[in-house]
VODREN-482405 format. One line per 4 residues: number of its first residue (from 1); their letters; for each residue x negated, y, z of C-alpha. Coordinates in steps of 0.5 Angstrom, whole numbers. Each point is the difference from the previous one (the first is absolute). Example, Ala and Ser with C-alpha at 12.3 -4.5 7.8 and 13.67 -1.06 7.14 Angstrom:
! VODREN-482405
1	as	-25:-9:16 | -2:7:-2
***
This chain:
! VODREN-482405
1	mlkv	-245:151:156 | -3:7:1 | 3:2:-7 | 7:-2:2
5	afaf	-1:4:6 | -2:6:-4 | 5:-1:-6 | 5:0:5
9	wkrk	-2:6:4 | -1:4:-7 | 7:-2:-2 | 4:2:6
13	vgnk	-4:7:1 | 1:1:-8 | 7:-1:1 | 0:4:7
17	nlii	3:-6:4 | -5:2:6 | 5:-3:6 | 0:-7:-1
21	rgkd	2:-6:5 | -5:-6:1 | 4:-5:-4 | -2:5:-6
25	fpne	-7:-2:0 | -2:-5:-5 | -3:-4:5 | -4:0:7
29	yarr	-6:1:-3 | 2:6:-4 | 3:4:6 | -7:-1:4
33	tllr	-4:2:-6 | 4:7:0 | 0:1:7 | -8:-1:0
37	edla	-1:4:-6 | 4:6:3 | 5:-1:-5 | 6:-1:5
41	fpir	2:1:7 | 5:-3:4 | 6:4:2 | 3:-5:5
45	kdly	-1:-8:0 | 3:-1:-7 | 0:7:-3 | -6:2:-4
49	flkn	-2:7:-4 | -4:-1:-6 | -5:6:0 | -7:2:-4
53	kgee	-6:-1:4 | -2:5:5 | 7:3:0 | 2:2:8
57	aenl	5:-5:2 | 3:5:5 | 1:5:-6 | 3:-5:-4
61	vyqf	5:-2:6 | 2:7:1 | 1:2:-8 | 4:-6:-1
65	ywpi	4:0:7 | 7:0:-3 | -1:-6:-5 | -3:-4:5
69	tenl	6:1:5 | 5:-1:-6 | -4:-7:-1 | 0:-2:7
73	lkiy	7:2:1 | 3:-4:-6 | 2:-6:5 | 4:4:5
77	epws	5:3:-6 | 4:4:2 | -4:4:4 | -1:8:1
81	ieke	-5:5:3 | 4:3:6 | 0:5:6 | -6:5:0
85	sala	-4:-4:-6 | 6:1:-5 | 1:7:3 | -7:2:-2
89	lhlg	2:-3:-7 | 6:4:-1 | -4:7:2 | -5:-2:-6
93	desi	-5:-3:5 | -4:-6:-4 | -6:0:4 | -2:-7:3
97	prrl	3:-1:7 | -4:-4:5 | 7:-4:2 | 5:0:-5
101	lvrt	7:-2:3 | 4:-5:-4 | 7:-3:1 | 2:-7:-4
105	skkt	7:-4:0 | -5:-6:1 | 0:-3:7 | -7:2:2
109	kyli	-4:4:4 | -7:1:-3 | -6:5:0 | -4:-1:-6
113	vlpf	-8:2:1 | -3:4:-5 | -8:1:-1 | -2:7:3
117	glei	5:1:6 | 6:0:-4 | 6:-4:2 | 7:-1:-3
121	qirp	5:-2:6 | 6:-4:-3 | 7:-1:4 | 6:-3:-1
125	disf	7:3:-1 | 6:-4:0 | 4:5:-2 | -4:2:-6
129	qekt	4:3:-6 | -3:2:-7 | 4:6:0 | -4:3:6
133	rqsl	-6:0:-4 | -3:3:-7 | -6:-1:-4 | -6:5:-1
137	aign	-5:0:-6 | -7:1:3 | -4:0:-6 | 1:-6:-4
141	tkvy	3:-4:7 | 7:0:2 | 1:0:7 | 7:0:4
145	ldip	1:4:6 | 6:2:4 | 5:5:-2 | 0:7:4
149	ekil	6:-2:4 | -3:-6:3 | -6:4:2 | 4:5:3
153	fsar	3:-5:5 | -6:-5:1 | -6:5:0 | -3:0:7
157	krrg	-5:6:0 | 5:6:-1 | -4:5:3 | -5:1:-5
161	tsfv	-2:4:-6 | 2:-5:-5 | 7:-1:3 | 1:7:0
165	afir	-2:1:-7 | 5:-6:-2 | 6:3:4 | -1:6:-4
169	gmkf	-1:-2:-7 | 4:-6:0 | 7:-1:-3 | 4:-5:4
173	nrrf	6:-4:-3 | 5:1:5 | 4:-7:-2 | -7:-4:1
177	leil	-1:4:7 | 7:-2:2 | -1:-8:-3 | -6:-1:4
181	ysen	2:4:6 | 7:-4:1 | -4:-7:-1 | -5:2:5
185	pkpi	2:6:5 | -6:3:3 | 3:6:4 | -6:2:4
189	vvke	-4:1:-7 | 6:3:-4 | 1:5:6 | -8:2:-1
193	lmri	1:0:-7 | 5:5:0 | -4:5:5 | -6:-1:-5
197	aekl	5:2:-6 | 3:6:4 | -7:3:2 | -3:-1:-7
201	grsd	7:3:-3 | 2:-6:-4 | 8:2:2 | 2:-5:-5
205	lssa	-4:-6:3 | 2:2:7 | 8:0:-2 | -1:-6:-4
209	lkki	-3:-4:6 | 5:3:5 | 6:-2:-4 | -3:-7:-1
213	fkey	-2:0:8 | 7:1:2 | 3:-5:-5 | -4:-6:1
217	tiyr	-3:1:7 | 4:-5:5 | -2:0:7 | 1:-6:4
221	l	2:1:8
***
């Protein structure tokens, strides 16, 4: 039985299949053996990471954060990283967030707790549309994140340096802005965005937002 456990570990590690489910182990004895021998550690209840003896689990979780995330989010497809979490990725910041914000078309609200203080917060989006997300390759891992136009209206921290950099450097598709705003008008948000755009010299964005605001904002008395 011991040989079975070590042969399984050697095969998986050799093929770089390091993230596995509990059902992937040959049997319960193999699972317990590899945990005991420091050749595996639990990421969550039914997700494990195969490792070399002596390797620090925390370093591995950070190193393989995005493959782990992609694996965990498979059951929530379609999903998309949103708001400030997506904004950071659009700015090229691939550092590991303490809390990753994700939306899904599934009717579920869930907090995935990972080791070492990391979390993935998942919320339902009943109006989820494929066209509001795009793919991004981080190393060999493909993740999905909101398009810039979606982030513009949904980001909550609009006074920070990251949002300023986002406004200054990002190109926005006016047609997408128009569609998103018409489907869910937010007059207070768009007025603030106009002021920010004008202050940062983005007259193109400010002008587009003004036209969209005028055409699609309906005040009810």
